[in-house]
C-alpha positions as a Python dict, from the first residue, in 0.01 Angstrom:
ca = {
    (1, 'M'): (0, 0, 0),
    (2, 'N'): (-215, -239, 207),
    (3, 'D'): (98, -440, 291),
    (4, 'I'): (287, -138, 428),
    (5, 'A'): (299, -121, 808),
    (6, 'I'): (539, 175, 839),
    (7, 'R'): (632, 432, 576),
    (8, 'V'): (892, 696, 656),
    (9, 'D'): (969, 974, 408),
    (10, 'G'): (1234, 1246, 457),
    (11, 'L'): (1211, 1223, 835),
    (12, 'S'): (1434, 1474, 1017),
    (13, 'K'): (1458, 1586, 1378),
    (14, 'Q'): (1655, 1885, 1505),
    (15, 'Y'): (1733, 1954, 1870),
    (16, 'R'): (1870, 2272, 2023),
    (17, 'I'): (2159, 2195, 2253),
    (18, 'G'): (2109, 2297, 2613),
    (19, 'R'): (1740, 2377, 2574),
    (20, 'K'): (1454, 2179, 2719),
    (21, 'Q'): (1207, 2043, 2466),
    (22, 'E'): (862, 2198, 2459),
    (23, 'R'): (592, 1983, 2609),
    (24, 'Y'): (214, 2004, 2580),
    (25, 'K'): (77, 2282, 2804),
    (26, 'T'): (-192, 2220, 3063),
    (27, 'L'): (-441, 2479, 3196),
    (28, 'R'): (-227, 2513, 3507),
    (29, 'D'): (78, 2588, 3292),
    (30, 'T'): (-110, 2859, 3103),
    (31, 'L'): (-231, 3031, 3421),
    (32, 'T'): (113, 3010, 3581),
    (33, 'N'): (278, 3157, 3274),
    (34, 'A'): (31, 3448, 3270),
    (35, 'V'): (120, 3537, 3629),
    (36, 'T'): (495, 3509, 3586),
    (37, 'V'): (534, 3662, 3242),
    (38, 'R'): (623, 4014, 3369),
    (39, 'F'): (885, 3866, 3602),
    (40, 'G'): (1016, 3659, 3314),
    (41, 'R'): (1066, 3972, 3104),
    (42, 'L'): (1266, 4134, 3380),
    (43, 'R'): (1479, 3822, 3422),
    (44, 'S'): (1548, 3803, 3047),
    (45, 'M'): (1671, 4164, 3050),
    (46, 'L'): (1913, 4084, 3331),
    (47, 'Q'): (2039, 3772, 3155),
    (48, 'R'): (2056, 3918, 2804),
    (49, 'S'): (2433, 3948, 2821),
    (50, 'N'): (2456, 3568, 2846),
    (51, 'F'): (2204, 3499, 2569),
    (52, 'Q'): (2316, 3278, 2280),
    (53, 'S'): (2142, 3302, 1945),
    (54, 'P'): (1993, 2985, 1800),
    (55, 'D'): (2263, 2944, 1534),
    (56, 'A'): (2387, 2620, 1383),
    (57, 'D'): (2646, 2574, 1659),
    (58, 'N'): (2365, 2529, 1914),
    (59, 'T'): (2164, 2273, 1718),
    (60, 'I'): (2205, 1910, 1623),
    (61, 'W'): (2021, 1695, 1370),
    (62, 'A'): (1941, 1367, 1544),
    (63, 'L'): (1779, 1244, 1219),
    (64, 'A'): (1847, 1374, 869),
    (65, 'D'): (1628, 1282, 571),
    (66, 'V'): (1550, 925, 676),
    (67, 'S'): (1329, 724, 439),
    (68, 'F'): (1226, 356, 436),
    (69, 'E'): (926, 124, 423),
    (70, 'I'): (847, -179, 639),
    (71, 'T'): (587, -431, 529),
    (72, 'R'): (346, -614, 757),
    (73, 'G'): (500, -908, 938),
    (74, 'E'): (862, -793, 895),
    (75, 'V'): (1100, -815, 1190),
    (76, 'V'): (1351, -534, 1151),
    (77, 'G'): (1654, -461, 1366),
    (78, 'I'): (1773, -102, 1395),
    (79, 'I'): (2142, -78, 1480),
    (80, 'G'): (2403, 193, 1516),
    (81, 'R'): (2638, 342, 1768),
    (82, 'N'): (2533, 563, 2057),
    (83, 'G'): (2396, 893, 1926),
    (84, 'A'): (2314, 754, 1581),
    (85, 'G'): (1946, 850, 1614),
    (86, 'K'): (1788, 511, 1689),
    (87, 'S'): (1588, 615, 1995),
    (88, 'T'): (1479, 942, 1832),
    (89, 'L'): (1342, 746, 1537),
    (90, 'L'): (1144, 514, 1764),
    (91, 'K'): (1006, 807, 1965),
    (92, 'I'): (875, 967, 1647),
    (93, 'L'): (722, 638, 1530),
    (94, 'S'): (562, 598, 1873),
    (95, 'R'): (418, 951, 1854),
    (96, 'I'): (613, 1063, 2162),
    (97, 'T'): (789, 1344, 1980),
    (98, 'E'): (722, 1527, 1654),
    (99, 'P'): (961, 1545, 1358),
    (100, 'T'): (1113, 1871, 1241),
    (101, 'A'): (1059, 1772, 878),
    (102, 'G'): (921, 1479, 683),
    (103, 'F'): (656, 1237, 799),
    (104, 'A'): (591, 881, 914),
    (105, 'E'): (280, 680, 834),
    (106, 'I'): (183, 403, 1076),
    (107, 'H'): (-78, 153, 961),
    (108, 'G'): (-187, -43, 1267),
    (109, 'R'): (-203, -37, 1644),
    (110, 'V'): (140, 34, 1801),
    (111, 'G'): (275, -107, 2127),
    (112, 'S'): (599, 60, 2240),
    (113, 'L'): (855, -20, 2505),
    (114, 'L'): (1116, 254, 2482),
    (115, 'E'): (1221, 273, 2845),
    (116, 'I'): (1129, 106, 3172),
    (117, 'G'): (761, 154, 3244),
    (118, 'T'): (670, 353, 2933),
    (119, 'G'): (310, 468, 2976),
    (120, 'F'): (280, 347, 3338),
    (121, 'H'): (137, 570, 3609),
    (122, 'P'): (340, 522, 3930),
    (123, 'E'): (41, 578, 4161),
    (124, 'L'): (-170, 308, 3991),
    (125, 'T'): (-141, -62, 4069),
    (126, 'G'): (-10, -318, 3824),
    (127, 'R'): (-367, -429, 3756),
    (128, 'E'): (-484, -74, 3686),
    (129, 'N'): (-188, -2, 3459),
    (130, 'I'): (-262, -312, 3250),
    (131, 'H'): (-618, -191, 3192),
    (132, 'L'): (-498, 166, 3129),
    (133, 'N'): (-247, 57, 2865),
    (134, 'G'): (-502, -167, 2698),
    (135, 'A'): (-746, 123, 2677),
    (136, 'I'): (-476, 348, 2528),
    (137, 'L'): (-417, 83, 2261),
    (138, 'G'): (-789, 93, 2180),
    (139, 'M'): (-874, -249, 2322),
    (140, 'K'): (-1210, -329, 2475),
    (141, 'A'): (-1238, -432, 2840),
    (142, 'A'): (-1329, -789, 2737),
    (143, 'E'): (-1012, -818, 2525),
    (144, 'I'): (-792, -694, 2810),
    (145, 'K'): (-957, -936, 3051),
    (146, 'T'): (-882, -1226, 2816),
    (147, 'K'): (-509, -1144, 2816),
    (148, 'F'): (-482, -1036, 3181),
    (149, 'D'): (-380, -1368, 3341),
    (150, 'E'): (-126, -1437, 3065),
    (151, 'I'): (35, -1095, 3117),
    (152, 'V'): (63, -1138, 3494),
    (153, 'A'): (205, -1490, 3461),
    (154, 'F'): (468, -1377, 3209),
    (155, 'A'): (572, -1083, 3429),
    (156, 'E'): (585, -1303, 3742),
    (157, 'V'): (427, -1032, 3959),
    (158, 'E'): (114, -1217, 4079),
    (159, 'K'): (181, -1134, 4444),
    (160, 'F'): (223, -761, 4373),
    (161, 'I'): (-38, -705, 4102),
    (162, 'D'): (-251, -486, 4334),
    (163, 'T'): (47, -284, 4461),
    (164, 'P'): (119, 63, 4313),
    (165, 'V'): (398, 22, 4061),
    (166, 'K'): (603, 299, 4225),
    (167, 'H'): (694, 35, 4484),
    (168, 'Y'): (815, -216, 4219),
    (169, 'S'): (1182, -290, 4171),
    (170, 'S'): (1327, -198, 3831),
    (171, 'G'): (1318, -565, 3732),
    (172, 'M'): (949, -604, 3823),
    (173, 'Y'): (868, -277, 3644),
    (174, 'L'): (1045, -396, 3330),
    (175, 'R'): (887, -742, 3331),
    (176, 'L'): (536, -601, 3360),
    (177, 'A'): (601, -325, 3103),
    (178, 'F'): (728, -575, 2847),
    (179, 'A'): (447, -820, 2919),
    (180, 'V'): (187, -550, 2860),
    (181, 'A'): (354, -426, 2540),
    (182, 'A'): (386, -776, 2393),
    (183, 'H'): (60, -940, 2503),
    (184, 'L'): (-201, -674, 2431),
    (185, 'E'): (-185, -769, 2062),
    (186, 'P'): (-42, -456, 1899),
    (187, 'E'): (-8, -490, 1524),
    (188, 'I'): (331, -318, 1546),
    (189, 'L'): (566, -383, 1841),
    (190, 'I'): (849, -131, 1896),
    (191, 'V'): (1116, -229, 2147),
    (192, 'D'): (1423, -24, 2238),
    (193, 'E'): (1737, -138, 2423),
    (194, 'V'): (1544, -187, 2749),
    (195, 'L'): (1612, -562, 2747),
    (196, 'A'): (1970, -487, 2850),
    (197, 'V'): (1833, -407, 3197),
    (198, 'G'): (1695, -754, 3266),
    (199, 'D'): (1886, -1065, 3369),
    (200, 'A'): (1990, -1332, 3118),
    (201, 'S'): (1688, -1556, 3174),
    (202, 'F'): (1446, -1265, 3133),
    (203, 'Q'): (1619, -1148, 2815),
    (204, 'K'): (1587, -1498, 2672),
    (205, 'K'): (1220, -1506, 2769),
    (206, 'C'): (1155, -1169, 2602),
    (207, 'L'): (1336, -1267, 2283),
    (208, 'G'): (1128, -1582, 2270),
    (209, 'K'): (809, -1381, 2309),
    (210, 'M'): (913, -1136, 2035),
    (211, 'G'): (982, -1437, 1813),
    (212, 'D'): (629, -1562, 1884),
    (213, 'V'): (488, -1219, 1801),
    (214, 'A'): (675, -1221, 1470),
    (215, 'K'): (547, -1570, 1384),
    (216, 'E'): (193, -1441, 1433),
    (217, 'G'): (251, -1202, 1142),
    (218, 'R'): (287, -885, 1343),
    (219, 'T'): (554, -624, 1271),
    (220, 'V'): (847, -584, 1512),
    (221, 'L'): (1105, -304, 1531),
    (222, 'F'): (1391, -397, 1762),
    (223, 'V'): (1680, -170, 1868),
    (224, 'S'): (1973, -341, 2038),
    (225, 'H'): (2353, -338, 2065),
    (226, 'N'): (2340, -716, 2106),
    (227, 'M'): (2418, -835, 1753),
    (228, 'V'): (2354, -1201, 1840),
    (229, 'A'): (1999, -1108, 1948),
    (230, 'I'): (1950, -897, 1633),
    (231, 'K'): (2061, -1185, 1412),
    (232, 'S'): (1853, -1447, 1593),
    (233, 'L'): (1532, -1241, 1579),
    (234, 'C'): (1546, -1022, 1268),
    (235, 'S'): (1550, -1094, 896),
    (236, 'R'): (1628, -735, 796),
    (237, 'A'): (1829, -454, 953),
    (238, 'L'): (1870, -78, 920),
    (239, 'L'): (2206, 82, 1005),
    (240, 'L'): (2199, 442, 1128),
    (241, 'V'): (2511, 660, 1128),
    (242, 'G'): (2490, 1027, 1223),
    (243, 'G'): (2112, 1030, 1191),
    (244, 'Q'): (2109, 883, 840),
    (245, 'V'): (2029, 535, 706),
    (246, 'V'): (2354, 406, 553),
    (247, 'G'): (2258, 38, 539),
    (248, 'D'): (1930, -140, 466),
    (249, 'G'): (1922, -508, 376),
    (250, 'S'): (1965, -861, 506),
    (251, 'V'): (2059, -876, 872),
    (252, 'D'): (2392, -1054, 807),
    (253, 'E'): (2512, -798, 551),
    (254, 'V'): (2409, -494, 756),
    (255, 'V'): (2553, -626, 1084),
    (256, 'D'): (2882, -703, 909),
    (257, 'S'): (2898, -353, 758),
    (258, 'Y'): (2832, -206, 1104),
    (259, 'F'): (3177, -322, 1214),
    (260, 'V'): (3381, -230, 904),
    (261, 'P'): (3449, 144, 957),
    (262, 'E'): (3622, 95, 1292),
    (263, 'T'): (3886, -143, 1157),
    (264, 'G'): (3935, -98, 783),
    (265, 'M'): (4190, -299, 588),
    (266, 'T'): (4522, -136, 675),
    (267, 'G'): (4641, -401, 924),
    (268, 'L'): (4822, -141, 1131),
    (269, 'V'): (4756, -181, 1502),
    (270, 'P'): (4708, 174, 1637),
    (271, 'D'): (4846, 273, 1974),
    (272, 'N'): (4493, 339, 2102),
    (273, 'A'): (4356, -1, 1990),
    (274, 'E'): (4146, -189, 2245),
    (275, 'R'): (4391, -435, 2394),
    (276, 'I'): (4444, -622, 2717),
    (277, 'G'): (4761, -761, 2874),
    (278, 'T'): (5065, -678, 3085),
    (279, 'G'): (5213, -458, 2811),
    (280, 'E'): (5547, -643, 2788),
    (281, 'A'): (5480, -688, 2415),
    (282, 'R'): (5284, -481, 2164),
    (283, 'F'): (5152, -578, 1822),
    (284, 'R'): (5239, -333, 1543),
    (285, 'F'): (5107, -489, 1223),
    (286, 'V'): (4887, -777, 1101),
    (287, 'Q'): (4861, -875, 735),
    (288, 'L'): (4644, -1123, 546),
    (289, 'A'): (4814, -1273, 238),
    (290, 'N'): (4781, -1556, -11),
    (291, 'M'): (5038, -1835, -18),
    (292, 'L'): (5253, -1629, -258),
    (293, 'D'): (5283, -1376, 27),
    (294, 'Q'): (5080, -1119, -166),
    (295, 'P'): (4858, -902, 60),
    (296, 'V'): (4484, -957, 5),
    (297, 'S'): (4161, -823, 156),
    (298, 'Q'): (3939, -1109, 39),
    (299, 'L'): (3972, -1482, -19),
    (300, 'Y'): (3815, -1724, -261),
    (301, 'L'): (3619, -2013, -114),
    (302, 'G'): (3871, -2279, -6),
    (303, 'Q'): (4179, -2064, -71),
    (304, 'P'): (4471, -2124, 174),
    (305, 'F'): (4598, -1807, 338),
    (306, 'R'): (4872, -1667, 558),
    (307, 'V'): (4847, -1433, 857),
    (308, 'T'): (5166, -1234, 925),
    (309, 'L'): (5215, -1075, 1266),
    (310, 'S'): (5469, -811, 1365),
    (311, 'F'): (5522, -720, 1729),
    (312, 'D'): (5779, -575, 1969),
    (313, 'V'): (5889, -747, 2290),
    (314, 'L'): (5981, -481, 2548),
    (315, 'T'): (6121, -718, 2814),
    (316, 'D'): (6222, -1084, 2795),
    (317, 'I'): (5923, -1319, 2819),
    (318, 'Q'): (5970, -1677, 2936),
    (319, 'D'): (5745, -1961, 2813),
    (320, 'A'): (5553, -1753, 2559),
    (321, 'F'): (5314, -1855, 2282),
    (322, 'I'): (5142, -1662, 2005),
    (323, 'E'): (4773, -1679, 1913),
    (324, 'V'): (4577, -1611, 1596),
    (325, 'N'): (4202, -1595, 1635),
    (326, 'I'): (3953, -1573, 1347),
    (327, 'G'): (3592, -1487, 1422),
    (328, 'T'): (3284, -1314, 1291),
    (329, 'P'): (3250, -939, 1350),
    (330, 'D'): (2967, -997, 1600),
    (331, 'G'): (3211, -1178, 1831),
    (332, 'T'): (3157, -1545, 1743),
    (333, 'D'): (3491, -1729, 1751),
    (334, 'V'): (3547, -1959, 1452),
    (335, 'V'): (3916, -2063, 1436),
    (336, 'F'): (4174, -2056, 1715),
    (337, 'S'): (4539, -2152, 1666),
    (338, 'T'): (4857, -2108, 1871),
    (339, 'T'): (5228, -2182, 1840),
    (340, 'I'): (5198, -2454, 2107),
    (341, 'D'): (4936, -2660, 1922),
    (342, 'E'): (5003, -3035, 1888),
    (343, 'G'): (5238, -3039, 2187),
    (344, 'K'): (5490, -2779, 2064),
    (345, 'L'): (5690, -2612, 2341),
    (346, 'P'): (5657, -2246, 2444),
    (347, 'T'): (5915, -1996, 2319),
    (348, 'H'): (6156, -1769, 2506),
    (349, 'L'): (6099, -1424, 2352),
    (350, 'M'): (6394, -1192, 2407),
    (351, 'K'): (6366, -815, 2387),
    (352, 'G'): (6335, -699, 2025),
    (353, 'G'): (6113, -710, 1717),
    (354, 'Y'): (5947, -1025, 1579),
    (355, 'E'): (5758, -1135, 1270),
    (356, 'V'): (5554, -1456, 1265),
    (357, 'N'): (5370, -1632, 982),
    (358, 'A'): (5070, -1857, 1044),
    (359, 'D'): (4953, -2060, 741),
    (360, 'F'): (4594, -2186, 726),
    (361, 'D'): (4448, -2446, 490),
    (362, 'I'): (4083, -2457, 595),
    (363, 'V'): (3757, -2376, 420),
    (364, 'L'): (3593, -2070, 574),
    (365, 'L'): (3242, -2029, 442),
    (366, 'P'): (3144, -1709, 256),
    (367, 'R'): (3098, -1405, 483),
    (368, 'R'): (3303, -1136, 658),
    (369, 'Y'): (3558, -1233, 925),
    (370, 'S'): (3792, -1052, 1163),
    (371, 'I'): (4139, -1145, 1287),
    (372, 'G'): (4251, -1117, 1650),
    (373, 'V'): (4606, -1173, 1775),
    (374, 'G'): (4769, -1236, 2111),
    (375, 'V'): (5090, -1311, 2301),
    (376, 'H'): (5051, -1514, 2621),
    (377, 'R'): (5256, -1697, 2881),
    (378, 'S'): (5205, -2069, 2928),
    (379, 'D'): (5065, -2002, 3279),
    (380, 'G'): (4772, -1822, 3112),
    (381, 'T'): (4891, -1464, 3160),
    (382, 'T'): (4804, -1241, 2865),
    (383, 'V'): (5089, -1017, 2753),
    (384, 'D'): (4910, -843, 2464),
    (385, 'F'): (4579, -927, 2298),
    (386, 'V'): (4385, -734, 2031),
    (387, 'R'): (4052, -889, 1942),
    (388, 'R'): (3978, -716, 1610),
    (389, 'V'): (4268, -574, 1416),
    (390, 'L'): (4180, -670, 1057),
    (391, 'D'): (3865, -764, 864),
    (392, 'F'): (3846, -969, 546),
    (393, 'M'): (3583, -1125, 321),
    (394, 'V'): (3549, -1481, 192),
    (395, 'L'): (3378, -1485, -147),
    (396, 'K'): (3105, -1725, -257),
    (397, 'V'): (3310, -1849, -553),
    (398, 'A'): (3609, -2083, -570),
    (399, 'Q'): (3935, -1967, -725),
    (400, 'N'): (3877, -2133, -1062),
    (401, 'G'): (3563, -1924, -1109),
    (402, 'N'): (3335, -2227, -1136),
    (403, 'G'): (3296, -2338, -777),
    (404, 'H'): (2965, -2179, -685),
    (405, 'Y'): (2796, -2329, -380),
    (406, 'R'): (2430, -2318, -290),
    (407, 'W'): (2453, -2095, 15),
    (408, 'D'): (2122, -2220, 156),
    (409, 'S'): (2256, -2576, 163),
    (410, 'I'): (2560, -2494, 381),
    (411, 'R'): (2556, -2476, 760),
    (412, 'G'): (2815, -2343, 1002),
    (413, 'Y'): (3117, -2121, 944),
    (414, 'V'): (3396, -2376, 878),
    (415, 'R'): (3370, -2665, 637),
    (416, 'G'): (3594, -2960, 725),
    (417, 'L'): (3794, -3160, 472),
    (418, 'P'): (3794, -3520, 597),
    (419, 'R'): (3950, -3800, 397),
    (420, 'W'): (3683, -4045, 287),
    (421, 'Q'): (3733, -4413, 217),
    (422, 'I'): (3445, -4585, 33),
    (423, 'R'): (3449, -4953, -47),
    (424, 'Q'): (3186, -5174, -197),
    (425, 'V'): (3045, -5453, 20),
    (426, 'V'): (2914, -5765, -154),
    (427, 'S'): (2564, -5840, -34),
    (428, 'D'): (2454, -6194, 57),
    (429, 'T'): (2111, -6123, -88),
    (430, 'G'): (2023, -6380, -353),
    (431, 'K'): (2298, -6625, -262),
    (432, 'D'): (2209, -6991, -207),
}
């Protein structure tokens, strides 16, 4: 138990739609309510005809029976689509809101950055807010003073440190808020999608700082829609869908599974698929097959494969070429091939239906991949392009069943097959 930083058991949170959440009452609130209560009763009588009972139709479970444990020093990414419950989970862990059911145990001092300027008082200066946040975290004045210059330098707000933060730009606010959260030595750092607000250089700087925090053995929870950032920073990930944890494991496996439900294995290109282009052609079907033209959803390591494309040309297209793109589900392009490779000429596509086969004999390393397809003109105009129409898996075993590779000894996504020539050279050593 001493190694557990966060323990969540049966955590659930219900919200009532259209109703403001209760907040802690102050003395002023209590006195005001006492004065207005008789007027409130009268108002409720007048509005009773519009009253809606708190039935199931007016409630939503943002979290439903969530359970997991995080050990000290783990860097965990929390991913999921909008409305999955990520921010609600972090607010409960940060003690901003209370759960409806279940509980969460936090072992250690928590620093949270859930939105721009979390915990900042707008009327206080940057200097005063640094000391205020340190005190909230339970730090002594001497500890805060030790970190003060480092925080200000990281945030790049030296000139404005004695200005009330209500006059800061959103970028300055964010830089100082992150610097405070990361530098005041919390044992657990919780960061929501706020980094999306900053510019590219600031995001890189923040990711580097979170990496440093992780190397120091502190626990990091990181919510982001940037899968590249999740993969570069985290070793483990949790996937939330509809307020429930549906994936918990290595970051590569969970990120890959995050993309699967939206594509599936059918190969049909739906009419509402995300596509770009002039619309003069439309893809209908994409199929992955072995070299016997048998449809497959997974490949053995080193197995050649065929991609079959079906599309309709709605008007004649001069100087056209067709593209097949293979990448990872997080958007990293791996293989790109077109019908004009190696100097081949563009094609005149007349109105009608077409089917094209593209045969590949390359070694894709074990993991999940996605296929994208496109029709373009030679002048660079895109006619139809669908980035992710089909997912498939490359297994860690060769087709004969004996070709296991040591995964930790392989780097990259594509393994080349060069032809080697080795000849022995007679050494002059020992000759007279």
